[in-house]
N, C-alpha and C positions, 0 to 999 in steps of 0.2 A: 376659305372654309374648306375643310377636308372632309370628304365623304368616305365612309368606310362601309364596305360590303360585309354583312354578317352572313356567315355560312353555317346553317344549322345542319349538322350531319345526321342523316336519317339512318337508323340501323334496320336491316332487313333480316328476316328469318325464313329459312327454307322449310319444306314440309317435314324433313327429318327432325328438325328442332321441335316443331309442333307435335309430332307423334311422340317424341321422347318426353316432352314437357307434360303431356296429358296422359301418357301411357296407353295410347290408342294405335290401332292399325291404320293403314292407308284407306281402306274402305270406310272405316269409322270416321276418319278425318273428312272424307268426302260427304258422308251423311250429316255430320255436325255442321259442315259448311252449307249444305243444302237446306238444313232446317234453321239456320241462322244462329246456332249456338257459337259458331266461330265465323268471324267475318269472311267474306269472299276474298280470295287472294288476288294480288296483282300478278301479272305475268311479265317476267323479264327474261328474255332469251329462252323462252319455253319453260322456265322454272316458275313454280308457284312460290310467291313471296308475300310474307306478312310483315307489317311494320310493328314497331314497339306499341303503338296505339292499338293496333289490331289485337296484339297479344294481351294487353291490359283488358280490352273489352271481352275477349274470350275468357280470360281469368274470371271476370265478374259474372259472366253468363254461366260458366261451368260450376262455379262455386255455389251459386244460388240454386242450382238444379240438383 
């Protein structure tokens, strides 16, 4: 029996992507994160990082408001 490992590649987005996507400044990105409109980022090597799932959730939160 051959077992195969499946690798699901996760895409990450930096704060510059989030600011450009929503047309907001860095302080607004911080406020939206604090208020829950945008999910809290993960930190990788000191960089704020959001996953595709985080972006989808932010899209739904910001479109409904």
